[in-house]
All heavy atoms as a GROMACS GRO file, in nm:
protein
  541
    1MET      N    1   0.088  -0.117  -0.002
    1MET     CA    2   0.003   0.006   0.005
    1MET      C    3   0.086   0.128   0.005
    1MET      O    4   0.189   0.134   0.062
    1MET     CB    5  -0.086   0.001   0.118
    1MET     CG    6  -0.194   0.107   0.126
    1MET     SD    7  -0.304   0.105   0.274
    1MET     CE    8  -0.422  -0.017   0.230
    2LYS      N    9   0.054   0.224  -0.081
    2LYS     CA   10   0.133   0.345  -0.088
    2LYS      C   11   0.110   0.426   0.028
    2LYS      O   12   0.006   0.432   0.112
    2LYS     CB   13   0.086   0.434  -0.208
    2LYS     CG   14   0.113   0.366  -0.342
    2LYS     CD   15   0.062   0.451  -0.452
    2LYS     CE   16   0.081   0.384  -0.593
    2LYS     NZ   17   0.023   0.466  -0.700
    3THR      N   18   0.216   0.511   0.066
    3THR     CA   19   0.220   0.595   0.186
    3THR      C   20   0.089   0.688   0.190
    3THR      O   21   0.025   0.700   0.296
    3THR     CB   22   0.353   0.686   0.184
    3THR    OG1   23   0.455   0.594   0.190
    3THR    CG2   24   0.346   0.779   0.310
    4LYS      N   25   0.051   0.746   0.081
    4LYS     CA   26  -0.064   0.831   0.074
    4LYS      C   27  -0.188   0.756   0.105
    4LYS      O   28  -0.282   0.792   0.175
    4LYS     CB   29  -0.076   0.894  -0.066
    4LYS     CG   30  -0.193   0.986  -0.076
    4LYS     CD   31  -0.179   1.114   0.006
    4LYS     CE   32  -0.297   1.206  -0.018
    4LYS     NZ   33  -0.340   1.275   0.098
    5ASP      N   34  -0.198   0.623   0.051
    5ASP     CA   35  -0.310   0.542   0.076
    5ASP      C   36  -0.320   0.506   0.231
    5ASP      O   37  -0.426   0.505   0.290
    5ASP     CB   38  -0.304   0.416   0.002
    5ASP     CG   39  -0.325   0.440  -0.141
    5ASP    OD1   40  -0.378   0.550  -0.190
    5ASP    OD2   41  -0.277   0.354  -0.223
    6ILE      N   42  -0.202   0.483   0.280
    6ILE     CA   43  -0.205   0.452   0.432
    6ILE      C   44  -0.246   0.573   0.515
    6ILE      O   45  -0.333   0.560   0.614
    6ILE     CB   46  -0.056   0.404   0.480
    6ILE    CG1   47  -0.032   0.270   0.411
    6ILE    CG2   48  -0.052   0.396   0.639
    6ILE    CD1   49   0.110   0.226   0.431
    7GLU      N   50  -0.195   0.686   0.482
    7GLU     CA   51  -0.241   0.810   0.539
    7GLU      C   52  -0.390   0.830   0.532
    7GLU      O   53  -0.450   0.868   0.630
    7GLU     CB   54  -0.155   0.932   0.491
    7GLU     CG   55  -0.187   1.060   0.571
    7GLU     CD   56  -0.107   1.173   0.517
    7GLU    OE1   57  -0.003   1.163   0.452
    7GLU    OE2   58  -0.149   1.287   0.546
    8ASP      N   59  -0.437   0.815   0.411
    8ASP     CA   60  -0.579   0.836   0.390
    8ASP      C   61  -0.658   0.735   0.479
    8ASP      O   62  -0.773   0.779   0.530
    8ASP     CB   63  -0.616   0.822   0.244
    8ASP     CG   64  -0.567   0.938   0.157
    8ASP    OD1   65  -0.523   1.046   0.218
    8ASP    OD2   66  -0.562   0.922   0.043
    9ASP      N   67  -0.620   0.611   0.481
    9ASP     CA   68  -0.687   0.517   0.562
    9ASP      C   69  -0.693   0.547   0.707
    9ASP      O   70  -0.788   0.538   0.773
    9ASP     CB   71  -0.624   0.375   0.544
    9ASP     CG   72  -0.692   0.270   0.616
    9ASP    OD1   73  -0.809   0.239   0.607
    9ASP    OD2   74  -0.624   0.207   0.712
   10ILE      N   75  -0.575   0.601   0.762
   10ILE     CA   76  -0.568   0.632   0.901
   10ILE      C   77  -0.654   0.753   0.930
   10ILE      O   78  -0.723   0.762   1.031
   10ILE     CB   79  -0.426   0.656   0.945
   10ILE    CG1   80  -0.351   0.510   0.946
   10ILE    CG2   81  -0.416   0.713   1.075
   10ILE    CD1   82  -0.202   0.513   0.968
   11ARG      N   83  -0.651   0.844   0.834
   11ARG     CA   84  -0.735   0.975   0.843
   11ARG      C   85  -0.879   0.934   0.858
   11ARG      O   86  -0.953   0.989   0.936
   11ARG     CB   87  -0.700   1.067   0.729
   11ARG     CG   88  -0.769   1.201   0.737
   11ARG     CD   89  -0.730   1.290   0.619
   11ARG     NE   90  -0.587   1.321   0.625
   11ARG     CZ   91  -0.527   1.420   0.704
   11ARG    NH1   92  -0.615   1.498   0.772
   11ARG    NH2   93  -0.410   1.442   0.695
   12THR      N   94  -0.923   0.853   0.770
   12THR     CA   95  -1.070   0.803   0.769
   12THR      C   96  -1.098   0.746   0.898
   12THR      O   97  -1.213   0.772   0.950
   12THR     CB   98  -1.092   0.702   0.653
   12THR    OG1   99  -1.063   0.778   0.521
   12THR    CG2  100  -1.232   0.662   0.651
   13ARG      N  101  -1.016   0.664   0.954
   13ARG     CA  102  -1.043   0.596   1.080
   13ARG      C  103  -1.048   0.702   1.190
   13ARG      O  104  -1.140   0.694   1.280
   13ARG     CB  105  -0.939   0.490   1.113
   13ARG     CG  106  -0.950   0.376   1.015
   13ARG     CD  107  -0.826   0.272   1.026
   13ARG     NE  108  -0.834   0.203   1.161
   13ARG     CZ  109  -0.736   0.138   1.200
   13ARG    NH1  110  -0.628   0.126   1.134
   13ARG    NH2  111  -0.747   0.075   1.328
   14LEU      N  112  -0.958   0.802   1.193
   14LEU     CA  113  -0.955   0.897   1.294
   14LEU      C  114  -1.069   0.989   1.287
   14LEU      O  115  -1.118   1.036   1.386
   14LEU     CB  116  -0.826   0.981   1.275
   14LEU     CG  117  -0.704   0.914   1.322
   14LEU    CD1  118  -0.581   1.011   1.278
   14LEU    CD2  119  -0.700   0.892   1.475
   15GLU      N  120  -1.132   1.017   1.163
   15GLU     CA  121  -1.241   1.107   1.151
   15GLU      C  122  -1.369   1.044   1.229
   15GLU      O  123  -1.450   1.121   1.265
   15GLU     CB  124  -1.276   1.124   1.003
   15GLU     CG  125  -1.180   1.219   0.936
   15GLU     CD  126  -1.203   1.216   0.784
   15GLU    OE1  127  -1.278   1.132   0.728
   15GLU    OE2  128  -1.151   1.309   0.716
   16ARG      N  129  -1.373   0.928   1.252
   16ARG     CA  130  -1.475   0.861   1.339
   16ARG      C  131  -1.451   0.876   1.492
   16ARG      O  132  -1.541   0.863   1.565
   16ARG     CB  133  -1.491   0.709   1.305
   16ARG     CG  134  -1.531   0.687   1.164
   16ARG     CD  135  -1.551   0.532   1.150
   16ARG     NE  136  -1.507   0.491   1.008
   16ARG     CZ  137  -1.426   0.404   0.980
   16ARG    NH1  138  -1.360   0.338   1.068
   16ARG    NH2  139  -1.396   0.392   0.857
   17LEU      N  140  -1.333   0.925   1.528
   17LEU     CA  141  -1.290   0.928   1.667
   17LEU      C  142  -1.270   1.068   1.708
   17LEU      O  143  -1.297   1.094   1.835
   17LEU     CB  144  -1.160   0.844   1.681
   17LEU     CG  145  -1.171   0.695   1.648
   17LEU    CD1  146  -1.031   0.641   1.642
   17LEU    CD2  147  -1.261   0.625   1.753
   18ILE      N  148  -1.212   1.157   1.633
   18ILE     CA  149  -1.183   1.290   1.669
   18ILE      C  150  -1.228   1.392   1.568
   18ILE      O  151  -1.248   1.361   1.454
   18ILE     CB  152  -1.033   1.310   1.707
   18ILE    CG1  153  -0.953   1.294   1.582
   18ILE    CG2  154  -0.990   1.218   1.821
   18ILE    CD1  155  -0.801   1.315   1.601
   19LYS      N  156  -1.253   1.519   1.614
   19LYS     CA  157  -1.297   1.623   1.524
   19LYS      C  158  -1.189   1.636   1.419
   19LYS      O  159  -1.062   1.637   1.444
   19LYS     CB  160  -1.313   1.747   1.593
   19LYS     CG  161  -1.432   1.753   1.691
   19LYS     CD  162  -1.445   1.885   1.755
   19LYS     CE  163  -1.566   1.878   1.842
   19LYS     NZ  164  -1.587   2.008   1.909
   20SER      N  165  -1.235   1.649   1.298
   20SER     CA  166  -1.140   1.661   1.176
   20SER      C  167  -1.040   1.772   1.180
   20SER      O  168  -0.932   1.758   1.129
   20SER     CB  169  -1.218   1.674   1.048
   20SER     OG  170  -1.310   1.791   1.047
   21GLU      N  171  -1.069   1.883   1.251
   21GLU     CA  172  -0.976   1.993   1.254
   21GLU      C  173  -0.858   1.960   1.343
   21GLU      O  174  -0.750   2.030   1.345
   21GLU     CB  175  -1.047   2.128   1.311
   21GLU     CG  176  -1.095   2.119   1.445
   21GLU     CD  177  -1.250   2.094   1.453
   21GLU    OE1  178  -1.308   2.033   1.355
   21GLU    OE2  179  -1.323   2.142   1.542
   22PHE      N  180  -0.857   1.846   1.419
   22PHE     CA  181  -0.751   1.806   1.502
   22PHE      C  182  -0.662   1.704   1.451
   22PHE      O  183  -0.556   1.669   1.493
   22PHE     CB  184  -0.803   1.763   1.641
   22PHE     CG  185  -0.869   1.860   1.721
   22PHE    CD1  186  -1.006   1.849   1.751
   22PHE    CD2  187  -0.811   1.988   1.766
   22PHE    CE1  188  -1.068   1.948   1.822
   22PHE    CE2  189  -0.871   2.073   1.833
   22PHE     CZ  190  -0.999   2.073   1.862
   23ILE      N  191  -0.707   1.641   1.327
   23ILE     CA  192  -0.631   1.530   1.278
   23ILE      C  193  -0.498   1.569   1.221
   23ILE      O  194  -0.398   1.499   1.242
   23ILE     CB  195  -0.715   1.466   1.166
   23ILE    CG1  196  -0.838   1.396   1.229
   23ILE    CG2  197  -0.636   1.365   1.089
   23ILE    CD1  198  -0.935   1.338   1.141
   24ASP      N  199  -0.476   1.680   1.152
   24ASP     CA  200  -0.344   1.721   1.108
   24ASP      C  201  -0.252   1.748   1.226
   24ASP      O  202  -0.129   1.704   1.214
   24ASP     CB  203  -0.350   1.847   1.024
   24ASP     CG  204  -0.414   1.822   0.876
   24ASP    OD1  205  -0.410   1.708   0.832
   24ASP    OD2  206  -0.463   1.922   0.828
   25SER      N  207  -0.297   1.794   1.321
   25SER     CA  208  -0.206   1.820   1.448
   25SER      C  209  -0.177   1.679   1.499
   25SER      O  210  -0.058   1.663   1.535
   25SER     CB  211  -0.292   1.894   1.545
   25SER     OG  212  -0.219   1.908   1.662
   26TRP      N  213  -0.267   1.591   1.514
   26TRP     CA  214  -0.237   1.453   1.557
   26TRP      C  215  -0.130   1.389   1.476
   26TRP      O  216  -0.044   1.332   1.524
   26TRP     CB  217  -0.357   1.364   1.553
   26TRP     CG  218  -0.343   1.240   1.613
   26TRP    CD1  219  -0.355   1.197   1.748
   26TRP    CD2  220  -0.305   1.114   1.549
   26TRP    NE1  221  -0.319   1.064   1.762
   26TRP    CE2  222  -0.300   1.009   1.645
   26TRP    CE3  223  -0.279   1.082   1.410
   26TRP    CZ2  224  -0.267   0.878   1.610
   26TRP    CZ3  225  -0.249   0.952   1.380
   26TRP    CH2  226  -0.237   0.863   1.474
   27PHE      N  227  -0.130   1.392   1.338
   27PHE     CA  228  -0.042   1.335   1.249
   27PHE      C  229   0.104   1.406   1.270
   27PHE      O  230   0.207   1.336   1.265
   27PHE     CB  231  -0.077   1.363   1.100
   27PHE     CG  232  -0.154   1.259   1.054
   27PHE    CD1  233  -0.285   1.278   1.005
   27PHE    CD2  234  -0.120   1.126   1.039
   27PHE    CE1  235  -0.374   1.189   0.945
   27PHE    CE2  236  -0.198   1.028   0.979
   27PHE     CZ  237  -0.321   1.061   0.940
   28ASN      N  238   0.109   1.531   1.310
   28ASN     CA  239   0.241   1.605   1.307
   28ASN      C  240   0.294   1.628   1.454
   28ASN      O  241   0.394   1.699   1.461
   28ASN     CB  242   0.218   1.736   1.242
   28ASN     CG  243   0.196   1.707   1.083
   28ASN    OD1  244   0.292   1.664   1.019
   28ASN    ND2  245   0.085   1.730   1.032
   29THR      N  246   0.232   1.583   1.551
   29THR     CA  247   0.273   1.602   1.691
   29THR      C  248   0.336   1.479   1.741
   29THR      O  249   0.282   1.371   1.736
   29THR     CB  250   0.156   1.645   1.779
   29THR    OG1  251   0.094   1.766   1.729
   29THR    CG2  252   0.200   1.675   1.926
   30PRO      N  253   0.460   1.488   1.809
   30PRO     CA  254   0.518   1.364   1.869
   30PRO      C  255   0.426   1.312   1.970
   30PRO      O  256   0.359   1.385   2.047
   30PRO     CB  257   0.645   1.424   1.938
   30PRO     CG  258   0.676   1.550   1.861
   30PRO     CD  259   0.546   1.602   1.813
   31ASN      N  260   0.413   1.181   1.981
   31ASN     CA  261   0.319   1.111   2.060
   31ASN      C  262   0.382   1.021   2.151
   31ASN      O  263   0.464   0.935   2.111
   31ASN     CB  264   0.226   1.031   1.964
   31ASN     CG  265   0.106   0.968   2.033
   31ASN    OD1  266   0.122   0.906   2.143
   31ASN    ND2  267  -0.016   0.994   1.990
   32GLN      N  268   0.362   1.041   2.278
   32GLN     CA  269   0.430   0.966   2.387
   32GLN      C  270   0.414   0.820   2.366
   32GLN      O  271   0.501   0.732   2.396
   32GLN     CB  272   0.390   1.015   2.524
   32GLN     CG  273   0.466   0.958   2.642
   32GLN     CD  274   0.427   1.022   2.773
   32GLN    OE1  275   0.322   1.076   2.781
   32GLN    NE2  276   0.517   1.003   2.866
   33ALA      N  277   0.287   0.778   2.321
   33ALA     CA  278   0.262   0.635   2.312
   33ALA      C  279   0.332   0.577   2.194
   33ALA      O  280   0.341   0.454   2.178
   33ALA     CB  281   0.106   0.619   2.284
   34LEU      N  282   0.395   0.662   2.105
   34LEU     CA  283   0.477   0.614   1.994
   34LEU      C  284   0.623   0.646   2.016
   34LEU      O  285   0.687   0.680   1.920
   34LEU     CB  286   0.419   0.678   1.860
   34LEU     CG  287   0.271   0.655   1.835
   34LEU    CD1  288   0.223   0.743   1.718
   34LEU    CD2  289   0.249   0.508   1.807
   35ASP      N  290   0.665   0.640   2.128
   35ASP     CA  291   0.812   0.662   2.162
   35ASP      C  292   0.846   0.815   2.120
   35ASP      O  293   0.956   0.835   2.071
   35ASP     CB  294   0.902   0.577   2.101
   35ASP     CG  295   0.887   0.432   2.167
   35ASP    OD1  296   0.865   0.421   2.278
   35ASP    OD2  297   0.914   0.336   2.094
   36ASN      N  298   0.752   0.907   2.138
   36ASN     CA  299   0.771   1.050   2.108
   36ASN      C  300   0.794   1.061   1.955
   36ASN      O  301   0.859   1.159   1.915
   36ASN     CB  302   0.866   1.115   2.188
   36ASN     CG  303   0.829   1.132   2.337
   36ASN    OD1  304   0.713   1.164   2.354
   36ASN    ND2  305   0.906   1.094   2.432
   37GLN      N  306   0.754   0.982   1.876
   37GLN     CA  307   0.764   0.997   1.725
   37GLN      C  308   0.627   1.060   1.677
   37GLN      O  309   0.524   1.035   1.731
   37GLN     CB  310   0.795   0.858   1.665
   37GLN     CG  311   0.916   0.805   1.697
   37GLN     CD  312   0.942   0.673   1.617
   37GLN    OE1  313   0.983   0.687   1.512
   37GLN    NE2  314   0.927   0.564   1.687
   38ARG      N  315   0.640   1.128   1.568
   38ARG     CA  316   0.513   1.175   1.499
   38ARG      C  317   0.459   1.054   1.412
   38ARG      O  318   0.526   0.998   1.353
   38ARG     CB  319   0.547   1.295   1.407
   38ARG     CG  320   0.608   1.413   1.477
   38ARG     CD  321   0.645   1.527   1.396
   38ARG     NE  322   0.690   1.483   1.255
   38ARG     CZ  323   0.683   1.555   1.152
   38ARG    NH1  324   0.640   1.682   1.163
   38ARG    NH2  325   0.731   1.517   1.042
   39PRO      N  326   0.318   1.049   1.425
   39PRO     CA  327   0.254   0.952   1.344
   39PRO      C  328   0.290   0.960   1.191
   39PRO      O  329   0.311   0.860   1.135
   39PRO     CB  330   0.111   0.973   1.367
   39PRO     CG  331   0.103   1.030   1.512
   39PRO     CD  332   0.226   1.109   1.513
   40ILE      N  333   0.296   1.076   1.138
   40ILE     CA  334   0.324   1.096   1.002
   40ILE      C  335   0.463   1.040   0.966
   40ILE      O  336   0.484   0.980   0.861
   40ILE     CB  337   0.321   1.241   0.962
   40ILE    CG1  338   0.305   1.260   0.797
   40ILE    CG2  339   0.420   1.336   1.015
   40ILE    CD1  340   0.192   1.201   0.740
   41ASP      N  341   0.561   1.047   1.061
   41ASP     CA  342   0.688   0.996   1.038
   41ASP      C  343   0.690   0.846   1.025
   41ASP      O  344   0.762   0.782   0.947
   41ASP     CB  345   0.797   1.047   1.134
   41ASP     CG  346   0.823   1.193   1.132
   41ASP    OD1  347   0.809   1.254   1.019
   41ASP    OD2  348   0.854   1.254   1.228
   42LEU      N  349   0.613   0.789   1.116
   42LEU     CA  350   0.600   0.637   1.119
   42LEU      C  351   0.538   0.589   0.990
   42LEU      O  352   0.580   0.487   0.927
   42LEU     CB  353   0.520   0.591   1.235
   42LEU     CG  354   0.590   0.613   1.366
   42LEU    CD1  355   0.479   0.568   1.482
   42LEU    CD2  356   0.704   0.526   1.378
   43ILE      N  357   0.436   0.671   0.938
   43ILE     CA  358   0.368   0.626   0.811
   43ILE      C  359   0.474   0.634   0.696
   43ILE      O  360   0.486   0.536   0.617
   43ILE     CB  361   0.254   0.723   0.775
   43ILE    CG1  362   0.144   0.693   0.884
   43ILE    CG2  363   0.211   0.701   0.641
   43ILE    CD1  364   0.033   0.797   0.877
   44HIS      N  365   0.564   0.738   0.699
   44HIS     CA  366   0.656   0.756   0.583
   44HIS      C  367   0.768   0.651   0.597
   44HIS      O  368   0.824   0.609   0.500
   44HIS     CB  369   0.720   0.888   0.589
   44HIS     CG  370   0.629   0.993   0.533
   44HIS    ND1  371   0.651   1.079   0.443
   44HIS    CD2  372   0.496   1.023   0.582
   44HIS    CE1  373   0.550   1.154   0.413
   44HIS    NE2  374   0.449   1.130   0.497
   45LYS      N  375   0.800   0.587   0.724
   45LYS     CA  376   0.895   0.488   0.724
   45LYS      C  377   0.832   0.340   0.702
   45LYS      O  378   0.900   0.248   0.702
   45LYS     CB  379   0.950   0.483   0.876
   45LYS     CG  380   1.038   0.596   0.906
   45LYS     CD  381   1.096   0.565   1.042
   45LYS     CE  382   1.075   0.672   1.142
   45LYS     NZ  383   1.136   0.644   1.277
   46GLY      N  384   0.695   0.338   0.685
   46GLY     CA  385   0.628   0.221   0.667
   46GLY      C  386   0.611   0.143   0.796
   46GLY      O  387   0.587   0.014   0.801
   47ASP      N  388   0.622   0.203   0.913
   47ASP     CA  389   0.609   0.140   1.046
   47ASP      C  390   0.480   0.180   1.099
   47ASP      O  391   0.475   0.260   1.184
   47ASP     CB  392   0.730   0.178   1.128
   47ASP     CG  393   0.734   0.126   1.268
   47ASP    OD1  394   0.662   0.023   1.289
   47ASP    OD2  395   0.803   0.170   1.351
   48THR      N  396   0.376   0.107   1.059
   48THR     CA  397   0.246   0.149   1.112
   48THR      C  398   0.177   0.064   1.202
   48THR      O  399   0.068   0.081   1.250
   48THR     CB  400   0.146   0.164   0.980
   48THR    OG1  401   0.143   0.044   0.922
   48THR    CG2  402   0.192   0.281   0.892
   49GLN      N  403   0.250  -0.044   1.243
   49GLN     CA  404   0.191  -0.141   1.337
   49GLN      C  405   0.147  -0.080   1.470
   49GLN      O  406   0.025  -0.112   1.512
   49GLN     CB  407   0.301  -0.249   1.380
   49GLN     CG  408   0.254  -0.370   1.468
   49GLN     CD  409   0.348  -0.467   1.488
   49GLN    OE1  410   0.463  -0.453   1.447
   49GLN    NE2  411   0.316  -0.568   1.557
   50HIS      N  412   0.221   0.010   1.529
   50HIS     CA  413   0.182   0.069   1.649
   50HIS      C  414   0.057   0.169   1.626
   50HIS      O  415  -0.025   0.181   1.711
   50HIS     CB  416   0.302   0.146   1.711
   50HIS     CG  417   0.402   0.054   1.775
   50HIS    ND1  418   0.511   0.030   1.708
   50HIS    CD2  419   0.398  -0.024   1.886
   50HIS    CE1  420   0.590  -0.058   1.781
   50HIS    NE2  421   0.523  -0.096   1.883
   51LEU      N  422   0.066   0.237   1.515
   51LEU     CA  423  -0.053   0.329   1.490
   51LEU      C  424  -0.185   0.242   1.466
   51LEU      O  425  -0.282   0.286   1.519
   51LEU     CB  426  -0.030   0.400   1.358
   51LEU     CG  427   0.087   0.511   1.354
   51LEU    CD1  428   0.106   0.567   1.211
   51LEU    CD2  429   0.032   0.623   1.442
   52ASP      N  430  -0.170   0.134   1.394
   52ASP     CA  431  -0.290   0.057   1.381
   52ASP      C  432  -0.340   0.008   1.517
   52ASP      O  433  -0.462   0.006   1.536
   52ASP     CB  434  -0.269  -0.060   1.293
   52ASP     CG  435  -0.252  -0.025   1.137
   52ASP    OD1  436  -0.298   0.075   1.101
   52ASP    OD2  437  -0.178  -0.101   1.070
   53ARG      N  438  -0.250  -0.038   1.598
   53ARG     CA  439  -0.296  -0.087   1.733
   53ARG      C  440  -0.359   0.020   1.814
   53ARG      O  441  -0.465   0.007   1.879
   53ARG     CB  442  -0.178  -0.144   1.803
   53ARG     CG  443  -0.208  -0.192   1.945
   53ARG     CD  444  -0.288  -0.331   1.943
   53ARG     NE  445  -0.307  -0.364   2.079
   53ARG     CZ  446  -0.421  -0.421   2.122
   53ARG    NH1  447  -0.518  -0.446   2.034
   53ARG    NH2  448  -0.441  -0.447   2.254
   54MET      N  449  -0.297   0.147   1.819
   54MET     CA  450  -0.347   0.256   1.886
   54MET      C  451  -0.488   0.292   1.846
   54MET      O  452  -0.588   0.307   1.927
   54MET     CB  453  -0.256   0.381   1.872
   54MET     CG  454  -0.307   0.506   1.934
   54MET     SD  455  -0.223   0.646   1.903
   54MET     CE  456  -0.073   0.626   1.987
   55ILE      N  457  -0.512   0.297   1.708
   55ILE     CA  458  -0.640   0.335   1.655
   55ILE      C  459  -0.732   0.237   1.686
   55ILE      O  460  -0.855   0.258   1.716
   55ILE     CB  461  -0.624   0.368   1.506
   55ILE    CG1  462  -0.542   0.504   1.491
   55ILE    CG2  463  -0.767   0.402   1.450
   55ILE    CD1  464  -0.503   0.533   1.350
   56TYR      N  465  -0.699   0.099   1.674
   56TYR     CA  466  -0.786  -0.013   1.695
   56TYR      C  467  -0.831  -0.004   1.841
   56TYR      O  468  -0.957  -0.027   1.869
   56TYR     CB  469  -0.720  -0.146   1.686
   56TYR     CG  470  -0.790  -0.262   1.748
   56TYR    CD1  471  -0.900  -0.312   1.669
   56TYR    CD2  472  -0.765  -0.311   1.870
   56TYR    CE1  473  -0.981  -0.412   1.724
   56TYR    CE2  474  -0.835  -0.410   1.918
   56TYR     CZ  475  -0.941  -0.461   1.850
   56TYR     OH  476  -1.011  -0.568   1.906
   57ILE      N  477  -0.745   0.029   1.942
   57ILE     CA  478  -0.795   0.046   2.073
   57ILE      C  479  -0.892   0.151   2.091
   57ILE      O  480  -0.993   0.134   2.166
   57ILE     CB  481  -0.660   0.054   2.163
   57ILE    CG1  482  -0.592  -0.069   2.177
   57ILE    CG2  483  -0.704   0.108   2.319
   57ILE    CD1  484  -0.451  -0.061   2.238
   58LEU      N  485  -0.870   0.262   2.033
   58LEU     CA  486  -0.958   0.373   2.046
   58LEU      C  487  -1.099   0.345   1.974
   58LEU      O  488  -1.199   0.380   2.035
   58LEU     CB  489  -0.903   0.507   1.978
   58LEU     CG  490  -0.779   0.559   2.045
   58LEU    CD1  491  -0.719   0.662   1.955
   58LEU    CD2  492  -0.824   0.619   2.175
   59GLU      N  493  -1.092   0.274   1.861
   59GLU     CA  494  -1.212   0.235   1.793
   59GLU      C  495  -1.296   0.133   1.873
   59GLU      O  496  -1.413   0.142   1.879
   59GLU     CB  497  -1.177   0.169   1.656
   59GLU     CG  498  -1.138   0.260   1.555
   59GLU     CD  499  -1.086   0.191   1.430
   59GLU    OE1  500  -1.021   0.086   1.440
   59GLU    OE2  501  -1.098   0.268   1.328
   60SER      N  502  -1.228   0.046   1.946
   60SER     CA  503  -1.301  -0.056   2.018
   60SER      C  504  -1.353  -0.016   2.154
   60SER      O  505  -1.438  -0.079   2.202
   60SER     CB  506  -1.200  -0.184   2.043
   60SER     OG  507  -1.098  -0.143   2.144
   61GLY      N  508  -1.301   0.090   2.196
   61GLY     CA  509  -1.342   0.143   2.333
   61GLY      C  510  -1.278   0.058   2.452
   61GLY      O  511  -1.316   0.077   2.553
   62GLU      N  512  -1.175  -0.016   2.413
   62GLU     CA  513  -1.103  -0.091   2.511
   62GLU      C  514  -1.037   0.004   2.599
   62GLU      O  515  -0.978   0.109   2.559
   62GLU     CB  516  -0.993  -0.169   2.431
   62GLU     CG  517  -0.916  -0.270   2.517
   62GLU     CD  518  -0.813  -0.348   2.432
   62GLU    OE1  519  -0.856  -0.389   2.329
   62GLU    OE2  520  -0.699  -0.368   2.469
   63PRO      N  521  -1.036  -0.020   2.732
   63PRO     CA  522  -0.976   0.063   2.832
   63PRO      C  523  -0.836   0.076   2.809
   63PRO      O  524  -0.759  -0.031   2.785
   63PRO     CB  525  -1.011   0.005   2.964
   63PRO     CG  526  -1.124  -0.097   2.942
   63PRO     CD  527  -1.111  -0.132   2.807
   64LEU      N  528  -0.777   0.195   2.839
   64LEU     CA  529  -0.629   0.212   2.819
   64LEU      C  530  -0.572   0.184   2.955
   64LEU      O  531  -0.633   0.218   3.061
   64LEU     CB  532  -0.602   0.356   2.781
   64LEU     CG  533  -0.659   0.408   2.648
   64LEU    CD1  534  -0.631   0.546   2.631
   64LEU    CD2  535  -0.595   0.323   2.536
   65SER      N  536  -0.453   0.126   2.952
   65SER     CA  537  -0.397   0.086   3.081
   65SER      C  538  -0.280   0.179   3.111
   65SER      O  539  -0.233   0.249   3.036
   65SER     CB  540  -0.350  -0.062   3.088
   65SER     OG  541  -0.270  -0.082   2.961
   0.00000   0.00000   0.00000
């Protein structure tokens, strides 16, 4: 899957969880749950396993520990 397609997929999933005006900030802000890496950088590296897991947990409503 191309980087742009992955970003679009993640964006679509996030739109169900957070207000759309915050999504660009989410992509471009270092995230403590991602070892202080920016989600967009992980996408560009092709390292989306942690992003997928994070979004899955948010989508499922699974409690965060």
